[in-house]
C-alpha positions in Angstrom: 22.0 -14.0 19.5 23.6 -16.6 17.3 22.8 -16.1 13.6 22.5 -19.4 11.9 22.7 -20.1 8.1 19.2 -20.4 6.5 20.1 -23.9 5.4 20.3 -25.0 9.0 17.1 -23.3 10.1 13.9 -25.3 10.7 10.4 -24.2 11.5 9.6 -27.5 13.2 10.3 -26.5 16.8 8.6 -23.1 16.5 5.2 -24.0 15.0 2.0 -25.4 16.5 -1.1 -26.7 14.7 -3.4 -23.9 13.8 -0.8 -21.1 14.2 -1.3 -17.9 12.3 2.0 -16.7 10.9 2.4 -13.0 10.0 5.1 -12.1 7.4 6.4 -8.8 6.3 5.0 -7.5 3.0 6.4 -6.1 -0.3 9.9 -4.8 0.3 9.8 -6.1 3.8 9.1 -9.7 2.7 11.5 -12.2 4.5 12.0 -14.2 1.3 14.4 -16.6 2.7 12.3 -17.6 5.7 9.1 -17.9 3.5 10.9 -20.2 1.0 12.2 -22.3 3.9 8.6 -22.5 5.3 7.3 -23.7 1.9 10.1 -26.2 1.6 9.4 -27.8 4.9 5.6 -27.7 4.4 6.0 -29.5 1.0 8.2 -32.1 2.7 5.4 -32.8 5.2 7.3 -31.6 8.2 4.9 -28.9 9.4 1.4 -28.8 10.9 -1.5 -27.0 9.3 -1.0 -23.3 9.7 -2.3 -20.0 8.4 0.1 -17.5 6.7 -1.0 -13.8 6.7 0.8 -11.6 4.1 0.3 -8.3 2.4 1.2 -7.5 -1.2 3.9 -9.8 -2.5 6.1 -8.7 -5.5 8.6 -11.6 -5.5 8.3 -15.1 -7.0 8.0 -16.7 -3.6 4.6 -18.4 -4.4 5.3 -19.0 -8.1 5.1 -22.8 -7.5 1.8 -22.5 -5.6 1.1 -23.4 -2.0 1.4 -26.7 -0.1 -1.9 -28.0 1.3 -0.8 -27.5 4.9 -0.7 -23.7 4.4 -3.8 -21.5 4.2 -2.8 -18.1 2.8 -4.5 -15.0 4.2 -4.3 -11.4 3.2 -6.1 -8.1 3.1 -6.2 -8.2 -0.7 -4.8 -9.8 -3.9 -2.3 -7.1 -4.8 1.0 -7.8 -6.5 1.6 -11.4 -7.4 -1.2 -12.7 -5.2 -3.8 -12.3 -7.9 -3.1 -15.8 -9.4 -3.6 -17.4 -6.0 -6.8 -15.5 -5.5 -8.1 -16.7 -8.9 -7.3 -20.3 -7.7 -9.2 -19.8 -4.5 -6.1 -20.2 -2.3 -6.4 -16.9 -0.4 -8.8 -16.0 2.4 -9.2 -12.2 2.0 -10.0 -9.9 5.0 -11.9 -7.0 3.5 -10.9 -4.4 6.1 -9.5 -0.9 6.2 -5.7 -1.0 6.9 -6.2 1.2 9.9 -8.7 -1.4 11.3 -6.4 -4.4 10.7 -3.9 -3.0 13.2 -6.6 -2.7 15.8 -7.8 -6.2 15.1 -4.3 -7.5 15.8 -4.0 -5.5 19.0 -7.4 -6.7 20.2 -6.5 -10.3 19.5 -9.4 -10.9 17.1 -6.8 -11.3 14.3 -4.5 -13.5 16.4 -0.8 -13.3 15.7 1.1 -16.4 16.9 4.3 -16.2 14.9 6.0 -13.2 13.2 8.5 -13.4 10.4 10.5 -10.3 9.7 13.6 -8.9 8.1 16.1 -7.4 10.4 19.5 -5.7 10.3 21.7 -4.2 13.0 20.4 -0.9 14.3 22.7 1.9 13.2 22.7 4.0 16.4 22.2 1.5 19.3 22.6 -2.2 20.2 19.7 -4.1 18.7 17.9 -4.4 15.4 16.2 -2.3 12.8 13.2 -3.4 10.6 14.7 -1.8 7.5 12.2 -0.5 5.0 8.9 -1.0 6.8 7.1 -0.5 10.0 3.7 -1.8 9.1 1.4 -4.5 10.4 4.3 -6.9 11.0 5.4 -4.6 13.8 2.1 -4.8 15.6 1.9 -8.6 15.0 5.4 -9.1 16.4 4.4 -7.2 19.6 1.8 -9.8 20.2 3.3 -13.0 18.8 4.3 -16.0 20.9 7.3 -16.5 18.6 9.4 -14.0 16.6 11.7 -15.3 13.9 14.1 -12.9 12.1 15.8 -12.9 8.8 19.2 -11.2 9.0 19.7 -8.8 6.1 23.0 -6.9 6.9 23.0 -5.0 3.6 19.4 -3.7 4.0 18.8 0.0 4.6 18.0 1.2 8.1 15.3 3.8 8.4 14.6 6.1 11.3 11.5 4.9 13.1 12.3 1.3 12.3 14.2 0.2 15.3 12.9 -3.1 16.8 12.0 -2.9 20.5 14.7 -4.5 22.7 12.1 -6.0 25.0 10.7 -8.3 22.2 12.8 -11.5 22.2 13.8 -13.2 19.0 13.3 -17.0 19.1 15.8 -17.5 16.2 17.7 -15.5 13.6 18.7 -16.9 10.2 21.0 -15.3 7.7 19.6 -14.7 4.2 21.6 -12.2 2.2 19.2 -11.9 -0.7 18.6 -8.2 -0.2 15.2 -6.5 -0.1 12.7 -6.9 -3.0 13.0 -4.0 -5.4 10.1 -2.5 -7.4 11.2 -0.9 -10.7 8.5 1.1 -12.4 8.0 1.4 -16.2 8.7 4.8 -17.7 5.6 7.1 -18.0 3.5 7.1 -21.2 1.4 9.9 -22.5 -1.6 8.9 -20.4 0.4 8.9 -17.2 1.9 12.3 -18.0 -1.5 13.8 -18.9 -3.0 12.6 -15.6 0.0 13.9 -13.7 -0.3 17.3 -15.3 -4.0 17.6 -14.3 -3.2 16.6 -10.7 -0.3 19.0 -10.4 -2.7 21.8 -11.2 -4.9 20.7 -8.3 -2.1 20.6 -5.7 -1.1 23.9 -4.1 2.2 24.8 -2.6 2.4 23.6 1.0 0.2 20.6 0.4 0.8 17.3 2.3 0.9 14.4 -0.1 -0.3 10.8 0.2 0.3 8.7 -2.8 1.0 5.2 -3.9 3.6 3.5 -6.1 3.7 2.9 -9.8 4.0 4.8 -13.1 1.3 7.4 -12.3 2.5 8.3 -8.8 6.0 8.7 -10.1 4.8 10.9 -13.0 2.9 13.0 -10.5 6.1 13.5 -8.4 7.9 14.6 -11.6 5.0 17.0 -12.5 5.2 18.6 -9.0 8.9 19.6 -9.4 8.0 23.3 -9.6 6.0 23.3 -6.4 7.4 24.4 -3.1 7.2 23.3 0.6 5.2 20.1 -0.1 5.0 17.5 2.7 4.6 13.8 2.8 2.4 11.6 5.1 1.7 8.3 3.3 1.3 4.6 3.8 3.8 3.8 1.1 6.3 5.7 -0.9 8.2 4.9 -4.1 11.1 6.3 -6.1 9.1 9.5 -6.7 10.1 10.6 -3.2 13.7 11.1 -4.4 12.5 13.2 -7.4 10.5 15.5 -5.1 13.4 16.0 -2.8 16.0 16.6 -5.5 13.7 19.1 -7.3 13.3 21.1 -4.0 9.6 20.6 -4.0 9.5 18.4 -0.9 10.6 20.1 2.4 7.8 19.3 4.9 8.3 22.8 6.1 4.6 23.7 6.5 3.4 20.6 8.3 1.7 21.2 11.7 3.6 18.2 13.1 6.6 16.1 11.9 7.9 19.3 10.4 10.9 18.7 8.1 10.2 15.0 8.1 8.5 12.7 5.5 6.4 10.0 7.1 5.6 6.7 5.5 4.8 3.1 6.6 6.9 1.3 4.0 9.4 2.3 1.3 8.7 0.4 -1.9 11.1 1.2 -4.7 14.5 0.5 -6.2 18.1 0.9 -4.9 17.8 4.6 -5.6 15.0 5.0 -3.0 16.7 2.6 -0.6 19.9 4.6 -0.7 18.0 7.8 -0.1 16.1 6.7 3.0 19.0 4.8 4.5 19.8 6.7 7.7 18.1 9.8 6.4 16.8 11.9 9.3 14.3 13.7 7.0 12.5 10.3 6.5 10.8 8.3 9.2 8.8 5.1 9.3 5.6 5.0 11.3 2.9 2.3 11.8 -0.7 2.4 10.4 -1.9 3.7 13.8 -0.2 6.9 12.7 0.0 6.8 8.9 -3.6 5.8 8.4 -5.2 7.4 11.4 -7.9 9.9 10.5 -7.5 12.0 13.7 -3.7 12.3 13.1 -4.1 13.1 9.4 -6.9 15.7 10.0 -4.5 17.8 12.1 -2.5 18.4 9.0 -3.7 21.1 6.6 -4.0 20.7 2.8 -3.7 16.9 2.8 -4.0 15.7 -0.8 -4.6 12.0 -1.0 -3.9 10.6 -4.4 -5.0 7.1 -5.0 -6.3 4.9 -7.9 -9.0 2.3 -8.5 -9.9 -0.6 -10.7 -13.1 1.2 -11.8 -15.3 4.1 -10.8 -18.9 4.8 -11.7 -21.1 7.7 -12.8 -22.2 8.5 -9.2 -18.8 8.5 -7.7 -18.6 5.0 -6.3 -15.1 3.5 -6.3 -14.1 -0.1 -6.9 -10.6 -1.1 -5.8 -11.2 -4.8 -5.1 -12.9 -6.8 -7.9 -13.8 -6.6 -11.6 -16.1 -9.0 -13.3 -16.3 -11.2 -10.2 -12.5 -11.6 -10.1 -10.8 -10.3 -6.9 -7.8 -8.3 -8.0 -7.1 -5.6 -5.4 -8.1 -4.8 -1.9 -9.5 -2.2 0.5 -6.1 -1.3 1.9 -5.8 2.3 3.0 -8.1 3.8 0.2 -11.0 4.7 2.4 -8.8 5.7 5.3 -7.1 8.4 3.2 -10.2 9.3 1.2 -12.0 10.3 4.4 -8.9 11.7 6.2 -8.0 14.0 3.3 -11.5 15.5 3.3 -11.3 16.0 7.1 -8.1 18.1 6.6 -8.5 21.8 6.2 -8.0 22.5 2.5 -7.5 18.8 1.8 -8.6 16.9 -1.3 -9.2 13.2 -2.0 -8.1 12.5 -5.6 -8.7 9.3 -7.6 -6.5 9.0 -10.6 -6.8 6.4 -13.2 -6.5 5.9 -17.0 -9.8 6.1 -18.7 -9.5 2.6 -20.3 -8.0 -0.8 -19.4 -5.1 -2.3 -21.3 -7.8 -4.1 -23.4 -9.6 -0.9 -24.2 -12.6 -1.3 -21.8 -13.8 1.8 -20.0 -12.7 2.1 -16.4 -15.6 4.6 -15.9 -18.7 2.4 -15.7 -22.4 3.0 -15.2 -22.3 1.1 -11.9 -19.4 -0.4 -10.0 -19.8 -4.1 -9.4 -18.0 -4.2 -6.0 -18.0 -1.0 -4.1 -15.0 -0.3 -2.0 -15.6 3.4 -1.3 -19.1 5.0 -1.1 -20.2 7.8 -3.4 -20.7 9.9 -0.2 -16.9 9.9 0.1 -16.3 10.9 -3.5 -14.3 14.1 -4.1 -12.4 14.5 -7.4 -11.6 12.1 -10.2 -8.8 12.5 -12.8 -8.2 10.7 -16.1 -6.0 11.7 -19.0 -9.1 13.5 -20.4 -9.6 15.9 -17.5 -10.9 16.4 -14.0 -14.4 15.7 -12.5 -15.0 17.5 -9.2 -18.0 15.9 -7.6 -18.1 17.9 -4.4 -21.6 19.3 -3.7 -23.1 17.8 -6.9 -26.3 15.8 -7.4 -26.5 12.6 -9.4 -27.2 14.2 -12.7 -24.3 16.6 -12.5 -22.0 13.9 -11.3 -22.9 11.7 -14.2 -22.3 14.5 -16.7 -18.9 15.3 -15.2 -17.8 11.7 -15.1 -18.8 11.0 -18.7 -16.8 14.1 -19.7 -13.5 12.5 -18.5 -14.3 9.1 -19.9 -12.6 7.9 -23.1 -14.4 9.6 -26.1 -15.3 6.2 -27.7 -17.2 5.2 -24.5 -19.1 8.4 -23.7 -22.2 7.7 -25.8 -22.7 4.3 -24.3 -22.2 5.7 -20.8 -24.7 8.5 -21.5 -27.3 5.9 -22.7 -26.7 3.8 -19.6 -27.1 6.8 -17.3 -30.5 7.8 -19.0 -31.6 4.2 -18.6 -30.8 4.1 -14.9 -31.9 7.6 -13.8 -34.1 7.5 -10.8 -32.7 4.2 -9.5 -29.0 5.1 -9.1 
């Protein structure tokens, strides 16, 4: 197929009124195509369309949205939060595992798919680079697939694009993938990581996210052995785990010797590590987030975070104070799957206070993402609260004990005021 310069590409012949366009997320964002889409929409050249995206970490939407584009997402992660505050995003509050099924069933219709591609390293055809997520399922059902050629992008095993899916057009945009540098850990992150490292046994299979705390956890696990990885996303901490000798995937019941993830989200260091690496493989959410698949692995330790948690174990990952800031994502998928795994644990790790000093452990969560019946263990810099098999009173005591000291008295008063109506 002829690869045309991005400056010569137009969406006009490819879009129909009411189309839903799916675009790759995070490090798989086709920035060149999206910017071209916004340019043509602002010029009044395009019909009314819907644009479905995941987390965005670039400045693509820094200038806002033209009126002809309705933005859709499964959350307000990354730089989507400003658009969410402005009421410009329609949020689908669904588990990530369910979104793939909705696409496949046609209830979440995919008309057009925008994705990054590079030549496949071992066969004729194309490779998706750093992600095999919802965009893969959307492309399989789309009327029109538009590719952004990124020749310098890494090629991951498991990311080859099916030869039987025809590309309508391919535009060159050598911007390189989005990179996600992470600030160095502070004392809070290191304390949380130390507590979690004490909970994780040798041979555990890890699921964890990206950011300062996950990277700190990976560093704290350097002395462990035969850890495995089965995760939705993975960051630069993967490289630390491999280089320390902690991560071998040697004890996994399947995919032995191979780390599994849906998307690599880090810096050039991670990109170089996963490029062509046979010990790393991409998989879609039908595998990465599937409870039955995860439950066949032993000792799965799912490590996630939240915006706030409450004294009974309810977890809020979507909104605080009426402001939508996060999303459901894969939190509940992994919270349940880890507890279905033999010897597994579902760990929620978070600093005890916000940047403004407010407690992230609250009397009652405003918007509940994960029910208290799915609660397992919570970790802050002040300690560990194991809620398994505990009634309300014991849960409250344990959660108050890991709250910031300056907030414990107020939380205790709030608990006594609400006892009997939790």
